[in-house]
N, C-alpha and C positions, 0 to 999 in steps of 0.2 A: 814499664818505668817503675823503679823502686821509690820508696817513700823519700829516701835521701835525695834522689835525683829530682823528684818533684819539688821538694822544699827548696833545693838550690835554684830551680827554674823560677819559682815564685819570688824567692829572695832576690835574684838577679834583676827581674823586671820591676820589682818594688823599689829597689835601690835606684835603678836608672830613672824610673818615673818620678821619684821624689827629687832627684837631682835636677830635673827639668822644671819642677813646679814648687819652688821655694821650700823644699823640704817636706812636702805633704804629697804622698802618693795617692793617686786616684784609683779606686778599686775597679771601676768599669774599664778604664784604660789598660790596667794590668791584665784583666781577664782576656781582653781582646788580643793582647800581645802573646799570652800563653796559648790561646787557641790558634793564633797565626803560626806559632812555632811548633805546636803539637796538636794538629787538627783532630787527632784521635781522641783527645780529651773533651771535645765539644759536647758529646752525648752525655758525659758524666760530670759536667762542670758544676751543676747544682749540688751534687753530692759532695763535691770537693770544696765548696764554699766555706765549710767549717774549718778546713785546713788553711785556706787562703787568708781569711780575715785576720786571724791572730798574727800571721807573719806581717801583713800590711800594717796592722796596729803597732807592732813592735818597731818596724822601720820608721813610722811616723812619730814615735816617741823619742827618736834619736835627734841629735842636732844635725843641721845640714852638713857641717864639717865632718862629723862622724860618718854620715851616709856616704859622702864622697871618698873618704878614706877607705871604707870597706869596699866600695865599688872598684876603686883603683887596685886594691890589694887582691880581692877575690875574683874580680871579673875585669881584668886589664884591657880586654878587647872592646869593652863597652865604653863609648865616649860619654863623658859627663857634661859636655857642652849642651846647654838648653836647646831644645828642638827649634824654638822660635826665638831668634836673636832680635828682640824687639828694640826698635829705636826709641820708643816711648813706652817703657815697661808699665804693666798694669799690676796692681795688687791681686792676690788670689781671690777668687770668689768666696763669699762666706758659705760655710757648710759644704764646700765642694766635695769633701771626702765622704759625705753621707749619701751620695747618689751613685748608682751604678753607671749612669751616663749623664754627662753634662749636656743639657739641651737649652739653648737660648732661643728667643723668638723676637723677630722684628715685626711689629703689627701696625702698619700704617692704615689710616682711613682713606679709602679711594675717593676723596672729595676734593682733590687738588693735586698739584705737582709736589714732589718731595723738595724740601729746601735744606739749607745747611744745618739747621737744627735736627732734622731727621737723620742726616748723615752722621752726626755725632752718635745718636742712638744706634744706628745701623753698624757703625764701625765698632762700637763697644760690644754689641751682640756678636758680631763676626769674629772679633779678635779674641773674645773670651771662649767662644766655641773652639777656635784654633788652639788657644793656650792650654785648654784642658782636653784636647783631642776629642771634642764633642761634636754636636750638630747644631746648625742654625736653621730654624724654620722661618719662612716668610708666611705670615698669616694676615690676610686682609681683614681689617676690622670693619666689616661692611654690614652692620646691623642697623643702619639708618637708611631706609630705602629712599628717602628724599635727597640724601647727599651723595650716595654711591653712583658713580658714572663709569660706563665702559671705558671711555677714553682715559680715565685716571688709573684704572687697573693696568691698562696697557702701558701708560706712561711710566708708572712705577716699575714695571718689569724692565722697560727699556733703561731706566735710570740705574737699576741694579746691575744690569748687563754692562752698561758703560763704565760703572765703577769697578767692574771686574769681580763682583761678588755673586757667587752662585749658591743659592740656598739649597740645603739638603732636602727640603720638602716645602712645597707651596700648598697652603690650605686657605680656607675661607670660613670665617665665623658663621656666615649664613648657612653653610653646609651642616652645622651642628644644631639647627633650630629644633628638630624633632627630639634630639637627645636633651636639649635644654628644657623643653617642655616636660619631659619625663622627670628630670631632676627637680624642676619647679613643682610638679605635682607631689612628689615625695616630700619636698620641703614644706609644702602647704599642709599635708597630712600630719607632718611632724611639728606643726605649729610655728614654723619659722617665717612663713609668708601669710599674707591675708589679702583679700580683694577689697579695695577701697573705691567708693563711688563719690568721694568728695571731689569738687572741682579743684583745679590747680591753685587758684587763689586761696582757698580754704586750707589746702595742704601746706602751702607756703606759710600762711599765718600760724597754723598750729605748730609747724616745725620751729618757727621763730620763738613762739611762746613755750615751747617744750611741752605741748599738750597732746595727749592721745585723742584720736577721733573715735566715734562710736564703732567704726568697723574694726579697729584694732582690738577693742574690748569684747567684741562679739565672738561667739564660738564658730570656728570654721566648719563649713558644711560642704559636702561634695557638690551640692547644687550651685553654690557660689562660684566655685572654680569652673564647673561645667558651663554655667551661664557666661562666664568671662571668655572661655575658649570658644564657645559657640557664637558669641556675639549677640545673644538674644536679650530680651528684656530691654531696659533702657541703657544698657552698656554700650557706649560708643566712644570714639576718640575724644579725649578731653575730659571725660568724667568717669572713667573706669580704668584703674591701674591695679597692678599687684605690687605690694610693698613688703619690705623686709621688716620683721619685728626686731628693731634695734633697741636703743636705749635713749628715750626722749630726754632723760636727765643728763646725758653726757655733755661735756664741754665740746666734744667733737661733733659739730653739726651734721657731718656726714652720716652719723649713726642715728639721726632722728628719722627713723622709719623711711629710708630712701626708696624710691621707685625702682623696681626690678624689671617689670614687664609693662608695656603699654600698647594700647590699641592704636593702629595707624590705618585708617580707612582706605585712603587712596595710595596704596603701595604698588609701585611698578618697579620692582627691583631688577637690576641688570642681569642677575643670575637666576632669581627665583620667580620673576614676574609677579603675578598676583596670587601666588599659592598661599602666602602667609599674610595675615593682617595683625599678628601679635609679634612684637619685636622686643628683645631684651635691651636694656640699657647697657652701656659699656661696663658699669660697675658689676653687673650680673654676668655678662657674657665673658669678660676677661678672665676672672678666676676659674670659671667652669671650663672654658676652652683650654686654658693653660693646663688644668688638671687632666682633661681628656687626652691631650697631646703629650703628656709626660714631661712638660717643661720643668726643668730643675730650677732655673733662675729667670725671673721676670725683671728685666731692667727697665725702670721707668724714671722719667724726669721728676725732679723734686716737687713739682706742683701737685703730684698725686699722693704725697706723703700722708695727707689727712685721710685719704681713702684706703690706706694700707690696713687699718683696723678692720674695715668692712671686708676687704679682700681676704684677709686672714681668717675671719669668721666663716666666710662662705667656703673656703678651701678646707677648713677644719670640719665643717658639716659633711662635705663630700668624703673626707677621709674617714669620718665616723661611720658613714654609710657604706664604706668599703668600695667606693667608686675609684679611689686612687690608692697607690701603694705609698706614696710620699707626697708631702705638700711642697709646692714651689717656694723658694726663698725670694724675697723681694730685695732689690738693689736699687738705690736711688742715686741720681746724679743731677747736677745743675742743668737747667734748660739753657740752651745756647741762643742768645740774641745777639744781633750785630748792630753796631753804629753805622748808619748809612744805608740800611735797607731793612724792611720789616721781615720778621720770621714768624709771622702769624698768618695762617691761611685765610682767616676772615679779613685781616687787613689787606692782604694781597688781592683777595676777591673784590673788596671795596674799591681798591685802586683801579682794577680792571673795569668794574661797573661804571665808575665815574670817568673813565676815559683818560686817566692820568698815566697809565701804562698801557701798552698795546696788547698784553696778554701775559700768561704765565712765564713766557720765555723772554720778556722784556729784559734787556741787558743790564738794567740798573738793579734788578732783583737778585736775590741769592738762592733762587730755586736752582736745582741741578740743570734743568733745561736752559735756564738763562746763563748760568756759569759756563756750560758747555759751549753755547753760542758765542759767548764773549771771548772765549779762548783760555778758560781754565781747564786743567787736565786732572784726571783722577788722583795722581800721586800728590799734586799740590794740595788738593782738597783734603785727601786722606791724612797727609802729614799735619795739616792745620788742625783738624779735629782730634787727631791722635795726641797732639801736643797738649791738649786740654785735659786729657786723662779722665779719671772717674770722680774728680773733685765735685763736691756739693756747694762750693763757694760760687756765688753768683758773679757773673762777669758779662760784659758786653764789649768784646774786642772791636777795635776799629777795623774797617774794611781793609785798611792798609796792611794789617797783620796777615789776613788771608792772602792778600796780593803778594806779600813777601815770600810765603811758602810756595806759591805758584811760580813766582819769579825764579826761585832756586830750582824748582823742578824742571822748568823749561830752558834754563840758561844754557845748558850744554848741547841742546838739540836744535835750537832755533838759529837759522841762518841770519846774518846781518845784511842789511841793505841801507842805501842812502835815501833820505826823504827831506825835502826842504819845504816848510810851510811859509806862506806869505812871501813868495819868491820875488827877488829883484835880479835883473840881469847884471852879470859881471863880465867885462871885457878885459882880457889879460894880454899884454904885449909880450912877445918873445917867448911863447910857451915852447920849452925845449923837447917835449916828448909828445908822441902821437897816441899813446895808449898806456894803460896801467893795469896790472893784474893784482887783484886784491883777494885775500882769503875771506870766506864767508863767516869765519869765526876766529877770534884771536888765539884761542888755545886748542880747540877741537878740530879734528880733520873732517870738515864738512864741505870740502871742495873750494873752488874759487871762481871768479868771473873776471873777464877782461872788459874794461870800460874804455871806449874810444874817446879821444880828446881833441879839442880844437882850441881856438882862442875864446870861445864862448862858454860861460858857466852861469849857474844860478845859485844864489845864496839867500838865506833868510833875511828879510828886512830887519827883523828883530836883532839879528847878530851884528849888523853893520850900522844900525841906527846911531849908535854913540861914537862911531869912528869918524876920523877926519882925514883930509888929504895929508899925506906924509906918514900915516900910521902903517906899521908893518904887521901883518897877520899871517897865520899858516892855514892853508886848506888841509883839512884833516887827512892824514895818510898820503899826502901828495907833495906839495912844495909851499914855499913862502912867497908872499907878494907884498908890494908896497902900493898903497892907494894913491892915485894921482888926482882923481877928480870924482866928486859925488854929485850926480844929477839923477835923472830917471834911470840912467844906466851908470853903473860904477866902473870906472876905468882904473886899471892897475898895471904895474910892471912885475914880471917875474924877477925874483931876486936870488933864491938858492933852494936846494933840496934839503939842506942840513936842518934837522930839527933843533929848534931853539926853545928852551924852557920858558923864556920870558914872553913868548908870543902867544897871543890869543888864538885858540884853535876854533875854526868854524866848519860847519857841515856844508857840503856842496853837492851839486849834480852837474853833469856835463850837458852839452848842447842837445843830445838825443834823448833827453828825459821825457817822461810821460805825465800827463795830468793824473793826479791821485787824490782821493778824498779819505779822510779819517773820521769815523763816527766815534765821538768821545763821550763816554758816560762819566759822570762825576758824582761819586757817592758822598761827597761832603756838602752837596747842595740839596738840603732837605729841611723840613720843619716837623716838629712834633707838637700837636695841639695839647691844651690842658686836659682833654679827655683821653689822651694817649694815642689819638689817631695820627697816622704817619702820612706825609705827603712830600713827593719830590717837587723841587722848584723847577720852573720852566727851563732854566739854564743848566739843569742836571744832565741834559743830553744835547750836545752841540755837534756841528760838523766843521771840520777844519780842512780847508782846501790847500793844496800844494802840488808839488811835482816830485816824482820819484825816479830813480835811475831806470834805464830802459829794460834792465833784466827783470823788473817786476812784471813785465808783460807775460812772462811764463807762469806766473802764479795763478793758482786756481782756488775755487771756493774751498774753505777749510784749511788751507795752508797756514802754518804758523811761521812767524818771522819776528825779527826785532829791527826796527828802524833806529839806527844809531842816534843817541841823544834824545830820542822821542819816547820809545818804549816798546813793549811786546804787543804784537797785533795778531789778529786772525782775519784772513781774507774772507769776505762775504760775497763779493762779485768782482767782475772785471774792473780794475782800477779803483777798488774800494775795500776798505778794511775797518774792523773795529779795533780801537785801542783797548787792549785787555787791561793794561795798567802800565805805569812807568817802570 
């Protein structure tokens, strides 16, 4: 390949990549495309970097309009349409052009089920990896042996599978402990860490007063660290920790010599058992594991912003030590809370402990297991969180907003059926037809069903309560009737089949209907105490009895449907369903 041909190759892929990513080409993605087209260049790609980088920089200095103009002129066969036609577009990641490969990570703590707040983080990580042709890592933040549970590891994996997200790599923070110890040892010798034997109360007071303790001021010795790691002397859980030498005078309290490693005596970790009794805090483990895995962008909710300074200091130390080639960029977004259901694992755990909810999958919750059970589908959930974007503005959307996205996602695929709550018998004289065939959906081709008719029908007491003898009404999708008499049984005469706009339309079922129950969660029935604790009211979960058309006999557990004028439902057993939402 001549130099001119190689330059054209780089120029082509740089222009195309820039057209896909808001005018900024990604070096790593371009290299991958070059190697894919010319595999013979793979062995020499490092030597060619000096030729590739100036071309990419030149492309990135152009306006997006100029890039597209040149792409269309010089490479007309290359389509300039973005690779990912996003319904809810995201801004480009900061410094994305500084990394050879964009790598994001989703790092849940296996101490409970994922909830809607986690989904926001997950979708941002996933979408950014897609947007920049990068990779998504799933890393379990499992450095608290008291909290980590096998069932939660498994549940999180099931949640991701259900959401249709397949990580490029699955890792565990606990697998890095030996490497973390090595890094901690080096940081100790470099005077970044020290062993502190103050009790937690003393540490708390000193941090509040911005005072160093005697251990900070003492000279580090190999014996101190050796004693800590061996657990000898008087070092034990609660009075021996390793702390970071921060800045006690800082207005950022996070920098007041935070704890990095602590002794945990009774550790029975799901993956490591009793192998380790020294565990890093999140503030120590997160930046180290991000660096070790080559994460380019660590997306975190805004609540971690005060910890960003500490994160950056630790990653800078690792960079200076030559442990990493580049430091991760931090990206903040607002934490997602919901009106009508808690999005805090501790709050949910308290509700379970107190017996207010039945478990992590209680259908009033917004955990993924609860939403799945209730009848929400991945597209509805994904569209909801995607619509919130990367904004740092705090918001607490109503549960109804989440329901509206799910309603739209399910609308064209759910079959319609008839259901009558609080039924009352309706006797109709002179019924002219013996059966009627109705479509399962007003606009979509979802098939139909035939309903056998007689003179006996059932309607909702609520629909006819305000009606009187002589009133004319229409049975939905059927015919018009005039009420003759209202007793325990309503008597009426058939009048016509012609739809009349002025007539009240009511739902009905025929004589061969079946008993059917709806379990109804209501996310407007809750209280929030002055201390912030959340509690569902007793009437937040009720059962509504009624009757459904006979075709509901064929429904099985997990089936989705819409009861006309009632709402979207998910079948949970024979003759029983959950009302997902109206």
